[in-house]
C-alpha positions as CSV (number, residue, x, y, z in Angstrom):
1,X,0.0,0.0,0.0
2,X,1.5,3.4,-0.9
3,X,2.2,5.7,1.9
4,X,-0.4,8.3,0.9
5,X,-3.1,5.6,0.8
6,X,-2.0,4.3,4.2
7,X,-2.2,7.9,5.6
8,X,-5.7,8.3,4.3
9,X,-6.8,5.1,6.0
10,X,-5.3,6.4,9.3
11,X,-7.0,9.8,9.0
12,X,-10.4,8.4,8.4
13,X,-10.1,6.0,11.3
14,X,-9.9,2.6,9.5
15,X,-7.3,1.4,12.0
16,X,-8.0,0.7,15.6
17,X,-5.6,1.9,18.3
18,X,-5.1,-1.6,19.9
19,X,-2.2,-0.5,22.0
20,X,-4.0,1.9,24.4
21,X,-0.6,3.3,25.3
22,X,-1.9,5.3,28.3
23,X,-2.8,2.1,30.0
24,X,0.3,0.1,28.9
25,X,3.0,2.8,29.2
26,X,4.1,1.7,32.7
27,X,4.5,-1.9,31.5
28,X,6.4,-0.8,28.4
29,X,8.8,1.2,30.5
30,X,9.2,-1.7,32.9
31,X,10.0,-4.1,30.1
32,X,12.6,-1.8,28.5
33,X,14.3,-1.5,31.9
34,X,14.2,-5.2,32.5
35,X,15.7,-6.0,29.1
36,X,18.1,-3.1,28.9
37,X,21.0,-5.5,28.4
38,X,19.4,-6.9,25.2
39,X,18.6,-3.9,24.6
40,X,14.8,-4.0,24.1
41,X,13.5,-1.5,21.7
42,X,10.4,0.6,22.3
43,X,8.6,-1.2,19.5
44,X,9.5,-4.6,21.0
45,X,8.3,-3.5,24.5
46,X,5.0,-2.3,23.0
47,X,4.5,-5.7,21.2
48,X,5.2,-7.6,24.4
49,X,2.8,-5.4,26.5
50,X,0.1,-5.7,23.9
51,X,0.6,-9.5,23.7
52,X,0.3,-9.7,27.5
53,X,-3.0,-7.9,27.4
54,X,-4.5,-9.9,24.5
55,X,-5.8,-13.4,25.3
56,X,-4.3,-16.1,23.0
57,X,-2.0,-13.5,21.3
58,X,0.6,-14.7,18.9
59,X,3.5,-12.4,17.8
60,X,4.7,-12.6,14.2
61,X,8.4,-11.7,14.2
62,X,11.7,-12.3,12.5
63,X,13.5,-11.0,15.6
64,X,15.1,-13.7,17.7
65,X,15.1,-11.4,20.8
66,X,11.5,-12.5,21.2
67,X,12.8,-15.9,22.3
68,X,14.3,-14.1,25.3
69,X,11.4,-11.9,26.3
70,X,8.9,-13.1,28.9
71,X,5.3,-12.1,29.8
72,X,4.5,-10.7,33.2
73,X,3.9,-14.2,34.5
74,X,7.3,-15.4,33.2
75,X,5.6,-17.3,30.3
76,X,7.3,-17.2,26.9
77,X,5.4,-15.5,24.2
78,X,3.6,-17.5,21.5
79,X,5.5,-16.7,18.4
80,X,4.8,-17.1,14.7
81,X,8.4,-17.1,13.4
82,X,10.5,-19.3,11.2
83,X,12.7,-20.1,14.2
84,X,9.9,-20.9,16.6
85,X,9.1,-24.4,17.6
């Protein structure tokens, strides 16, 4: 999709803000601090926080760091990735 078309979709509200960043911001910051040695990017932290808040979430990724990241209950994420088992 060309950028201009994507921007039009955003402007008219065709995409839902699933992240609800106001609610998840503390968890995002906590994750980035916990995984500072990786280091965890802001985008990765948002995906982990969103996955934690979404029942039966699966994360599509090509980033092997997601094998390291854990949810709040220390469970691994369910990954859709070529390296996932």
